[in-house]
C-alpha positions in Angstrom: 2.0 -2.8 -3.3 1.0 -2.1 -0.9 1.0 -2.5 -2.3 1.6 -2.8 0.6 0.1 -5.6 6.1 -0.6 -6.8 9.4 -1.2 -6.0 13.0 -1.6 -8.2 16.0 -4.0 -7.2 18.6 -3.2 -4.5 21.0 -3.1 -1.1 19.5 -6.7 0.0 19.2 -5.9 3.2 17.3 -8.2 4.2 14.5 -6.8 6.2 11.6 -9.7 7.6 9.7 -10.1 10.0 6.8 -13.2 10.4 4.8 -12.4 9.5 1.2 -14.3 11.0 -1.7 -16.5 8.6 -3.7 -14.1 9.1 -6.7 -11.1 8.1 -4.6 -12.9 4.9 -3.4 -14.6 3.9 -6.6 -11.9 5.1 -8.9 -12.1 7.2 -12.0 -14.0 6.0 -15.1 -12.3 2.8 -16.2 -13.5 3.5 -19.7 -10.9 6.2 -20.1 -9.0 5.5 -23.3 -5.2 5.7 -23.4 -4.1 9.2 -24.3 -0.9 11.1 -25.1 2.0 8.8 -24.1 4.2 11.7 -23.2 3.8 13.1 -19.6 2.3 16.5 -19.9 2.8 19.7 -18.0 -0.5 21.2 -16.9 -0.9 25.0 -16.8 -3.2 24.5 -13.8 -1.0 22.0 -11.9 -0.1 23.4 -8.5 3.4 24.0 -7.3 5.2 22.7 -10.4 3.9 19.2 -10.1 4.2 17.2 -13.3 0.8 15.7 -14.4 1.0 12.2 -15.7 -1.7 10.8 -18.0 -2.3 7.1 -18.7 -0.7 5.5 -21.8 -2.9 2.4 -21.4 -5.5 0.8 -19.1 -7.4 -2.4 -18.7 -10.5 -2.1 -21.0 -14.0 -1.5 -19.6 -15.2 -5.1 -20.2 -12.4 -6.3 -17.8 -12.5 -3.5 -15.2 -16.3 -4.0 -15.1 -15.7 -7.3 -13.4 -14.0 -5.7 -10.4 -15.9 -4.2 -7.4 -12.9 -2.5 -5.8 -9.5 -3.1 -7.4 -6.9 -2.4 -4.8 -3.7 -3.7 -6.4 -2.7 -4.0 -10.1 0.7 -5.7 -10.7 2.7 -7.2 -13.5 6.1 -8.4 -12.0 7.3 -10.2 -15.1 6.3 -10.6 -18.8 3.0 -12.2 -18.9 -0.3 -11.7 -17.1 -1.4 -8.9 -14.8 -2.7 -9.6 -11.3 -5.6 -7.6 -9.9 -6.6 -7.8 -6.2 -10.3 -7.0 -5.9 -10.8 -6.3 -2.2 -14.5 -5.9 -2.1 -15.1 -8.8 -4.4 -12.9 -11.1 -2.3 -11.1 -12.2 -5.5 -7.7 -12.2 -7.2 -7.8 -12.1 -11.0 -5.3 -12.9 -13.7 -5.5 -10.7 -16.8 -3.7 -11.8 -20.0 -0.8 -9.7 -21.3 -3.0 -8.5 -24.2 -5.5 -7.1 -21.6 -8.4 -8.9 -23.3 -9.6 -11.5 -20.8 -9.6 -12.0 -17.0 -10.0 -15.2 -15.0 -10.4 -15.8 -11.3 -7.4 -17.3 -9.5 -8.7 -17.1 -5.9 -12.3 -16.7 -4.8 -14.3 -15.9 -1.7 -14.6 -18.4 1.2 -13.3 -19.0 4.7 -11.6 -22.3 3.9 -7.9 -22.7 3.1 -7.2 -21.7 -0.5 -10.0 -19.1 -0.5 -10.2 -15.6 1.0 -12.6 -13.8 3.3 -12.4 -10.1 4.3 -9.1 -9.7 2.5 -6.8 -6.8 3.5 -3.4 -7.2 1.9 -1.9 -8.5 -1.3 1.5 -8.6 -3.0 3.2 -10.5 -5.9 6.8 -11.7 -6.0 9.1 -11.3 -9.0 8.4 -14.9 -9.9 4.6 -14.5 -10.0 3.7 -16.2 -6.7 1.6 -14.1 -4.4 0.4 -13.6 -0.9 -3.0 -12.6 0.4 -3.8 -11.4 4.0 -7.4 -11.9 5.1 -9.3 -12.3 8.4 -11.9 -15.1 8.5 -13.7 -15.1 11.8 -11.7 -12.0 12.8 -8.4 -13.9 12.8 -5.7 -12.6 10.6 -4.3 -15.1 8.1 -1.5 -15.1 5.5 -1.8 -17.5 2.5 0.8 -18.0 -0.2 -0.3 -19.0 -3.8 1.6 -20.0 -6.9 1.2 -18.1 -10.2 -1.9 -20.3 -11.0 -3.7 -19.6 -7.8 -2.9 -22.9 -6.0 -2.3 -22.5 -2.3 1.2 -23.6 -1.3 1.4 -22.6 2.4 0.1 -20.2 5.0 -0.3 -19.3 8.6 -2.4 -17.4 11.2 -1.2 -14.4 13.1 -1.8 -14.5 16.9 -4.2 -12.1 18.5 -7.4 -10.4 17.4 -6.8 -7.6 14.8 -8.0 -4.0 15.3 -8.2 -1.5 12.5 -5.8 1.1 13.8 -5.0 3.0 10.6 -7.7 3.4 8.0 -8.8 5.5 5.1 -12.5 5.4 5.1 -13.3 1.7 5.4 -9.9 0.7 4.0 -7.3 -0.6 6.5 -3.8 0.7 5.8 -1.6 -1.0 8.4 -1.2 -4.4 9.9 -1.7 -7.1 7.3 -2.9 -4.5 4.8 0.7 -3.2 4.5 2.3 -6.6 3.8 5.3 -6.9 1.4 6.2 -10.3 -0.2 9.9 -10.9 -0.8 9.3 -14.3 -2.5 10.7 -16.2 0.5 9.5 -14.1 3.5 6.7 -11.6 4.4 7.2 -8.2 5.9 4.6 -6.8 8.3 4.3 -3.5 10.1 3.9 -4.3 13.8 4.9 -1.4 16.0 3.0 -2.9 19.0 5.6 -5.7 19.0 8.5 -3.2 19.6 9.8 -2.9 16.0 8.7 -1.0 12.9 8.2 -4.2 11.0 8.7 -8.0 11.4 10.0 -10.4 8.9 8.1 -13.8 8.9 9.0 -17.1 7.3 6.3 -18.6 5.0 5.5 -21.0 7.9 4.7 -18.1 10.2 7.8 -18.0 12.3 9.0 -14.5 13.2 12.6 -14.3 11.9 13.6 -10.8 13.1 12.3 -7.3 13.9 13.7 -4.3 12.0 13.7 -0.6 13.0 13.5 1.1 16.3 10.2 3.0 16.9 10.5 6.7 16.4 9.9 9.3 19.2 6.4 10.7 18.8 5.8 12.8 21.9 2.8 10.5 22.6 4.7 7.8 24.4 2.3 8.2 27.3 -0.6 7.2 25.0 0.3 3.8 23.6 -2.5 3.8 21.0 -1.5 7.1 19.5 2.2 6.2 19.7 1.7 3.0 17.8 -0.4 4.8 15.2 2.4 7.2 14.6 4.8 4.3 14.1 2.6 2.4 11.7 3.7 2.3 8.1 4.7 0.5 4.9 7.8 -1.8 4.8 9.1 -1.9 1.3 11.7 -4.1 -0.3 14.3 -2.2 -2.3 15.3 -4.2 -5.5 18.7 -2.5 -5.2 19.1 -4.0 -1.7 17.7 -3.3 1.7 14.4 -1.9 2.8 12.5 1.3 3.1 9.9 2.1 5.8 7.4 4.9 5.2 5.5 6.2 8.2 1.8 6.6 7.4 0.8 9.2 10.0 2.2 12.0 12.1 5.3 13.8 11.0 5.9 12.6 7.4 9.1 10.6 7.3 10.7 7.6 5.8 13.8 5.5 6.6 16.2 3.3 4.7 17.7 0.1 6.1 20.3 -2.2 4.7 19.8 -5.9 4.1 21.0 -6.6 7.7 18.4 -4.2 9.1 20.8 -1.4 10.0 19.6 2.1 9.6 21.3 3.9 6.7 19.4 7.2 6.8 16.2 9.0 7.8 14.4 11.7 5.8 11.6 14.0 6.4 8.9 14.2 3.7 8.6 17.9 2.8 6.9 19.9 0.1 4.9 23.1 -0.2 1.8 20.9 -0.7 2.3 19.5 2.8 3.1 22.7 4.6 -0.4 23.5 5.7 -1.1 19.9 6.7 2.0 19.6 8.8 1.4 23.0 10.5 -2.1 21.9 11.5 -1.0 18.5 13.1 -2.9 18.5 16.4 -1.5 17.6 19.9 -4.8 16.0 21.0 -7.0 13.6 19.1 -10.8 13.1 19.2 -12.0 9.6 19.8 -14.4 7.1 18.3 -16.0 4.1 19.9 -14.8 0.9 18.1 -15.4 -2.6 19.4 -16.6 -1.4 22.9 -13.6 0.9 23.4 -12.7 4.6 22.7 -9.9 4.9 20.2 -8.0 8.0 18.9 -9.2 9.5 15.6 -6.0 10.2 13.7 -5.7 11.3 10.1 -3.0 9.6 7.9 -0.6 11.6 5.7 0.5 8.9 3.3 -1.8 6.7 1.3 0.6 4.3 -0.5 4.2 3.9 -1.5 6.4 1.7 -3.8 10.0 1.3 -4.9 10.9 1.0 -8.6 13.6 -1.1 -10.2 16.2 1.7 -9.8 15.6 1.9 -6.1 13.6 5.2 -6.3 10.9 5.6 -3.6 7.5 6.8 -4.7 5.3 8.1 -1.9 1.7 9.0 -2.6 0.1 11.3 -0.1 -3.6 11.4 1.0 -3.4 14.7 -0.9 -3.3 14.1 -4.7 0.5 14.4 -4.9 3.2 11.8 -5.3 6.8 12.5 -4.3 9.7 10.6 -5.9 13.0 10.2 -4.0 16.3 8.9 -5.4 18.4 6.1 -3.8 20.2 8.7 -1.6 16.9 9.9 -0.2 16.7 13.2 -2.1 13.4 14.3 -3.6 13.7 14.6 -7.4 10.1 15.0 -8.7 6.6 15.8 -7.7 3.9 14.2 -9.9 0.1 14.0 -10.1 -1.9 11.2 -11.7 -4.8 12.2 -14.0 -7.4 10.2 -16.0 -10.7 12.0 -16.1 -9.2 14.3 -13.5 -6.5 14.4 -10.9 -6.8 11.5 -8.4 -4.9 10.1 -5.4 -3.7 6.5 -6.1 -4.8 3.7 -3.7 -1.9 1.5 -4.9 1.3 1.8 -6.9 3.4 -0.9 -8.5 5.8 -1.2 -11.5 5.5 -3.5 -14.5 8.4 -5.5 -15.9 8.7 -2.8 -18.5 8.9 0.0 -15.9 5.5 1.5 -16.3 3.7 2.7 -13.2 0.5 0.6 -12.5 -2.1 2.4 -10.5 -5.4 1.8 -8.8 -8.2 2.8 -8.8 -8.9 2.4 -12.5 -6.1 -0.1 -13.4 -4.2 2.5 -15.4 -0.6 2.4 -16.8 1.6 5.5 -16.8 4.9 6.1 -18.5 6.9 8.2 -16.0 10.0 8.7 -18.1 
């Protein structure tokens, strides 16, 4: 998910990391399903388990997409594909044979322009965050792509955490609970805000963490940007995108249960090299910090396990108590870093780019 959202207008911090062409475009969608059993690779670094796809959308379907950024199947029935660059949401039938457009490009209500975030509820309704005329907007659609409600967020958005040209925070990190929308908004004083579907802020959850950059608000907010995630077993996770790799678990009332550092031999060199000062870039007539993210995406499976994909091509899996249980890598034509993770109704891991399905059992 992504999937996972929004930002109002004050931060001005830019998180930028040059993505490889393969990471942006995705691996060859023509890759055929291969061995359904996860395989150990003799060349896999540091005991990571290499997972290979057991299925994928066929080339005549993936060829319709310019940049698939979310691939979800919350219940038996169709798949949903969010094509960010194509400004389109598709429905793909359960047999993976045909695709149809549910939502298309346009600034008016019921269409999308400059989309940034997408998520599907368990019932099949979905939300899209876009920014027509530079104003962030949330729209809710039923399973057939009919707009049911929506709202604008106040302020002018700034891209304060990004991977290449892909915004990671603000509305790009949104999570749809089915009745509310969760958005990462550290500039408002909380890690994330829960909105009603009419746009009313219901509550803020999570105190900002200490970063050592409190004197530089832009960097401080960047270090507190992240992904709010609904735990099907109850409560919420919050995964920080930049700075010291960490995540937190909150109960349904928004009370902190635990905090964990994200650690692994793959990350040692990255963490050791975290700088104390940041170069700047000029964005929208202002100088903003140039900060590199650690985490690319994250998701929670039906058992409450947290999957965290790094900007490095590794994914860590944590149990409901916050203990790391596995390290995996995703491979199609080669090892790649996911741009999104979700879980089908049958428990398979759905990954972009490529719109692959993996069996992680």
